[in-house]
N, C-alpha and C positions, 0 to 999 in steps of 0.2 A: 414405548408402545408401538406395536406394529399395526399399520392401517391397511386394510384390504381395499385398495382403490377401485377394484372391479365393482364394488358395491356402490361407488359414487361416479360411475361412468358418465352419467348425464348431468353431473353437477359442475358448476363453474367454480374453480378452486384456485386459491392463491397460496403460494408457499415461498417465503423468503429463505434462501440458504445462506445469505450474507447481507450485511448492511442493516440488519435490524437488531444489532447488539453492539455495533461499533460504527464509527463514521469511516466509511470505506468498504472495500471488498464486496461491492454490490453484486448480487446474483439472485434474480427472482424468477419464479416459475408460475405459469398460468395453465390450467387444465380445463378441458371440456371435451365431452364425447370420447374419452379415453386417450386423447392426444394432449401434448404439452408444447408450450413455447417457452423460451428463456428470454428474459429481459435483462441485458447487461451481464458482463462477466469480468469483474474487476479484482484488483489486488488490494491488499491492506498492508500497512506498514507495522513492523513488529520490532520491539526492542528487548525482549526478555530472554532470547537465546543467542549465545555467542555465534556470530557468523550468519545469522538469519535476519535479514532486513525486510523481507517481503513474504507475505502469506497469501494463500488463495483458499477459497471455500473447500471444505471436504466434499468430495464428489461421489460418496457412497450411494446417495439417493439417485443422483444422475445416472449412475451405472445400472441401478435397478430398473429405471424406466427408459433406458437408452433407446430401445427400439420404437418407443412411442413419441419421442421428441421430434418435432418437425423443423425447428429453426431457432436462430438466435436473433434478437433485435438489439442493437446497440444505440442507446439514446444520444451519446455524445463522446467527444474525444478526450476524456480524462482517464487517467490510469486506474482510478477506483471504479471505473465502469467498463473499461475494455482491456486493462493491463494483464488480465489472466488468460486472454485468448491464446497467446503463444504457448502457455503452459497446459491448457486444458482442451484446446480444440481437437487434438488427435484422439481424445477420449470419446468425443461425441460425433465429430466429422459432420457438421451441419452447415447449411447455407447461412450467411449473415446478412441481415437487412439493416441498412443504415443510410445516413445522408451522404452527400458527395464529399463534404469536407472530412467527416469522420471516416469514411471509406478510404480516402487518400492518406489520412494519418495512420490508419490501421495497416495499410499496405506497407508504408515505410517501416513501421515497427516489425512487421512480419518478415521483411527482407533479412533482418538480423538472424532469423531462425530458419531461413530458406523455406518459408511457408507462403510467401506472397503469391506464388503461382499455383498454390494448392488449395488455399481457402477460398471458396466461392463467395464473393461479396456482391450483393444485389443493391443497387442504389435506388432509393425511393424518395420521392418529393413530398414535402409537407402538404397536407390538405388534399392529397390524392389517395383515396382509400384503396387498399389491396387486401387480398385474402391469403391466409395461411391455414390450410385445412379447414376446421370448423370455426376459425377465428376471423372476424372482420377487423382489420387494423387501419387506423388513420394516424399518421404522425402530425404533431401540432407543435410548431416552432415557438419557443419561449426564450427570452433573453437569459444569458448566463455569461460566463467569462470566456467562452469559446464559441465559435460560430456554429450555427445549425444544431443547437441543442433541441432535441425533439421529445416532448412528452408523447405518450402513446395512448390513444383511445382504443380500448380492446372491447369488442362487442360480440355478444352471443345472445341467443334468445333468452338466456337467464339473466341478462343485465349488461350494463355498460360500465367499464372501469376506466377512470382517468388516472393513468400512472404518470406522475409529473416529472420524474427524473429530477435532476438538479435545476433550479430556476431562480430567477429574480425578476422583479418588475423594474424596468429601466426606461425612463421617459427621455433620456438623452444618451443613448448608447454610442459607443465608438464603432461598433460593427452592427450592421443590420438596422432594423427599424425599431421605433418605440413600440412597446407592447400595445396591442389593440384590445382594450377591455371588452369592446362589443363582440369581438370574435370569441373571446373566452366565455362570455355570457351565452353565446350560441351553443357552446359545448354543454353548459349547464342545462339548456333547454332540451337537449337530447334525452335528459333524464339519466343522471349519473348515479348508479346504485352504490358505487364505492370510489373514493379518491385515495390513492396510495401516494403519500405526499412527503416531501423533504422536511426533515426536522432539525437540520444542522444548527440554525440560529434561533430556535424557539425561545431561548432565554433572553434574546436581545430585543429591547424596546425600540419602537420607531420603525423607520424604513431603512433598507440596506444601502441606499445611496447609488448615485449614477456614475458610471465610468467616464461619461463626458464631463461631468463636474470635476471629477478627480483629475482628468487630463489637464485642465486649466491650472490646478494646483501644482502638479508635477512640472509643468512648463515653467511656472513662476519660480519654483525651487531650483531647478536646474539653471535657469538664467542668472540666479543670484550667486552661484558658486564661482570661485576665482581659480580653482585648480582642477586637477583630474576628478571626474565624477564616475563612480561605479554604482550601478543599480542592480541589485539582486532581486529576482522575482521567480514565480513559478513558471517553468518553461512551457507548461501547457496552457497558460493564460494568454491567448493571442490578443485579446483586447488590451491587456496591460502591456504586452510587447509593442503593440501599435502606439499606445500612449507614450511609451518611453522613446520610441523612434521619433514621434512628433516633437517631443520635448527637446531631443538632441538637434533636430533640424531647425527648430525655432531659435535655439541658442547657438546655432551655427557651429555645432560640434560634429566631428566624424564619429562613426559608430563602429565599435569593435565587439564582436560576439565571442563570448567564452563559454563553452559548454555545448556538447553534441546535441543535447535535447533541444536547446534553443536554435541551433543551426537547422535542425530538422523541421521545427514548426514554422520558422521563418521561410524556409524553402517552400513548404506546402502553402503558407499564406500568400507568398508571391505567385506561385503557380496558379492559384485559384483566384487571384485578383484582389485579395484582401490587403496586401501590401503592394502599393503601386509605385513607389519611388525607392529604388535601392542604390541611388547614386552616392549616398553619403556613407555607405559601408566600406570599411577597409579591413584588410587582413591584419592580425595582431603583429605580424612581422614588420608592418609599416608604422608601428607606434612611434618609434624614435624619429620618424620623419615629420612628425606633427607636434606643435606646441601642446603641452599637457593640458592647458586650459581650453584647448579646442578638441578635446576627446571625451567621449562617453563610452564606458565599457558596460555592456549588459552581460550579467553572469548568472549561471545556475547556482543552486545551493542555498536558497533562502531559508531552508530548514536545518542548515548546518550539516548536511550530508557529508560523510567522510571524504568521498572522492570527487565531490562537486567543485565547480570553479572557484566560488568565493572563498571557500575554506583554504584552497591551495593558494589563491592570491594573497590571503591574509598571512600565510606562512612563507611567502616569497618562493614558492615552488611551481608557480604556473608560468609556462614559457612566455617570455617577452613582456610580462606585466609585473611592475614593481611599484608598490605604493610608497608615498612620501608623506612626511608630516603636513597636516592641513589639507590633504586630499579629502574628498567626501565620499562616503559609502551610504547609499540609501537602500533600506530593506523595504521594498514595495510589496509587502505581504503581511500576513498575520502569523503568529506562532501557533502551529498545530499542537494541541496538548500531547505531551510526551516527548517533544523535541526541545524543551527548554534548556536542558543541559548542553546539548550539541550546539545550539545557537549561542548560548552563553559563552562557550569556549571560543567561538569565532569572534564575538563581540569583544571579549577580553584581549584577544590577539590584536584586533584592530586598535583597541584603546592603547595598547603598549606603543603603537606607532604614532599615537596622537592624531588619529584620523577623526574627522567629523562624522559622527554616526547619526543617521536620521531613521527613525522607525515610526510605525503607526501610533505609538504611544504619545509622541510629541509633535508629529507633523501629519498633515493630510496627504498620505502617500499610499493609502490602500482603501478599497471598498470591497465588500464581500460579494461573492457570486451566488449567495443563498438568501432566502427570504427571512426578514425580521418579522416581528409580531404583526405590525401594521400590514405588511405584504401578505402574510398568511390570512389575516382577517379579510382583506380584499379578495383573495382567491376563494375563500369559503363562501363569501357573499355572491360571487359570480357563478361558481360551479354548483353550489347548493347540493352537495352529495348527501345521499341517505346514510352512508356509512363512511366514517373516517378511519383510515389505517395508516398511522404514522410509521415511517421508515427512515432510513438514512440518518441514524443516530445511535448513541449509546442508550442504555435502558432509561437513564434519567431524562434524556431528550424525548424519547418516545412517550414516556409517562407524562411529561409536561405538555407535550403536543396533544396527547389524548385529553388532558384536562382542558386545554385551550379549546379544542374542538367541541368538547361538551358544553363549555360556556358559550360557544357560538351557536348552540342549539342543534347541533348535528344529532340525529336520532340514534344512531348506533355507533359505538366507539369500540374498536378492537385493538387491544394492546398486544401486538405480536412480538415475537422474538425469533431469532434464527431457528428455522425448522417448524414453526407453527403452520398447521394445515387449516386453512380458512375456507369454509363453505360460503361462497358469495351469493347467498340467497337474498332475493330482493326484500323479503319481509323479515326474516330472522337470520341474518348472517351470524356465524359462530365459529369458534376455534374448536375443532374436534379431536385434536391430538398433535403429535409432533413426529417428524422424521429425523433421522440422524444428521447432525451437522457438526462442524468443527473447523479446525484450521490445519492446512497443510503448509509446512515451511518449504520455501524454495531453497534447496541446498545443492548448489551446483546444478547438475543435470537431473537431480532427483526431487521428488515431492514426498515429504515424509510428515506423518502426523506429528504435531508439535508435542504430543505426549509420548512419543516413541522413546524407547530406551536409549537410542543414539543421542537424542537431544538432552535427556536427563543426565547421561554420563558426561556430555560436553559441558553442560552447566556446572556439574559437580567438579570437573577438572578446572573450569574457569575460576571457580570460587576457591577451591582447595588445593589445586595443583595435582601433579601425578608423580608417583615414584615408580621407577623401572628397575627391576632386579634381574641380573643375569647370573645363572648358576651353572657351573661346569662340573660334570661328574665323569669319571673315567669309566670305560667299559667294564672294569673290574669292580666298580661300585664304590670308588673313593672320591672324596671331594678334592678336585684338582687345585683349587685356590679359593680364597675367600670370595664370597659373592661380590659382584660389582653393583653398586647402588648409584643411580642417578635420579635427580629430582629437578628437571627443567621447570623453571618458574616457581620452584618451591625452596630449594637450597641455594644459598649464596656461596659460591665456590670458595671464597676466602674466609667468610665469617662462620660458616657452618661445617668446617673441616672436622672439628671434634665430634659433632653430632653424627656425621657420616661414618667416621671411624667407629664410634660407639655402636651404631646400628649394624655395621659390617661385622664387627667382632661378635655381637650377640647372635646374629643369624648364623655365622660360621659355627659357633659353639653348639647351637641348637641342631643344626644340620648334621654335624659330626656325631652328636649324641644319638640322633634318631635315624641315622642313615641305614642301619640294618633293617629297620622296619619298612624302608622304601625299596628294598631289593629282594628279588626272588629269582630262582633259577627256572629255566624252561623245563618242559616235561622230560627231556633227555638228560637234564642236569648239567648241561654243558655251558649254555649261554645265560648271562645275567640279564634279567628284565628289570628296568627301573620304572617304578610307579610314579610317573611324572605328575599326574593329577593330584596324588596324595601330597607330594612335595609342595606343589603350588598352593594347595589349600592350607597347609600348615604354615608356610611362609607368609601368606596373606594374613592369617590369624595372628601370628607372632608380630608382624610388622605393624598391624593396626594398633596393637597394645603399646608397642615401643614408641610409635610416632605420637600417640595420644599423650604418653608420659613425657616425651622429650620436647615436642614442639607444639603440643595441644592443637594438632590439625588432623583432619580426616581425608587425606588425599586419595584419589584413585590409585590402585596398585596393580601393576602388570608384572608378572613373573615369567621368565623364560628359562627353561632347563635344556641344556645341551649335554650330550654324552659323546665322549671321544675315546 
């Protein structure tokens, strides 16, 4: 459905392009008086295409409205909220408004892409209103697992929206102050026409728990260990990083960092004063100079990522780090749905070494950075929105959150999905249609639609293999030798020799028999012209039948014809 936005120039509009069909890949748009702002620009993780780990939102709609977009606001320093900036910024080339910590984090990331001196980043303080075109903006700091997570209050004459971003209520945080409920109640007294709210943990009863309470547990657990301790966690969770540092210091262990992402956030945390004591950090080259029971290694890769530190440590391929029987590995994280197999492989590798493995299933080593049902209840009671718009979740999360808000007595409930166009009318908000959305896979230096023929062929090759055929024909139009057939990842060189010979002989016979049909002379009758496309088409047809009969597979087939 095509929407003529010129008809709605004076309407306050919300459009999620990502994060309203999945957990991650957050990108939201707000419109008023013909102008737009973007809230967040994040990546998502993807496991369904070989070679593609990261996706970003389809930007077709952004390209349509490009001239009318004024700015990007980033709520906080997590990949699912800012990780797409390095891939998409050059498409829009807009100033970015964010907090001091998030700005520092983003600059460090952009250095890898030589964009740190190109992207204009404007630092804004919480509770100090500023203006972007027709929008009045106020950032509102709420606790999360990273410093300076800011919800955004977006105001126009058509209403006030409270865009929560990721949040939790924490009465005993490791970073910053406990949430001030009276200040949140003041937001509610402004008259919030719509709250666009985090749905991640809507199925979880109770409250999400405090990082400060978790810190006590992690300290006790580390103190009880008698050998080397390795802790794997999310590199972007600075609160958890500080908890782990504190546990090592109390247990009188030196700290070794494994993983570039951890090194980056620790540097930023130290530069901005969140990490105050770096005296217990040592380089991994110094590991052998210290007793194993006086070391704690902090590692990336708690989701089993292929190239991350904990996976490489488990396989004895990380420099200077070798695990021994009865060492302890703590996974201070939860398993993100879809990563079970990857994490399982790491856990099994550790189990082979008879490592003590501690996870959130059996020990208090993790708390969430997102609200549980009691937290959501409190937020709705404080903010009192006229309309609830659940985001940051899969369809099942958004639907459950909508039911929850309805039970809380919220007047209007909108079940959005990626691309939904929402008129934020104070009296009768409604979804009026959709714009194009989708996923772009990050493929090296390219961004490609995940439904592109390239990825379809890649998945086909990954599942069924590929057969490559080389055919040599003389300039006089004769087959010089039998076709050469290769099947990397399909044929076993020793076991499938007979099959390859069979295929080669059948193709050679068919080519020899049909060769006259593939040859014609030029207009002068002197030179022979070989119909390569006809040869390729017939060989592919023949080979498909022969492969189905001989090995019951349907591999991709590539045929190359050379004439000499």
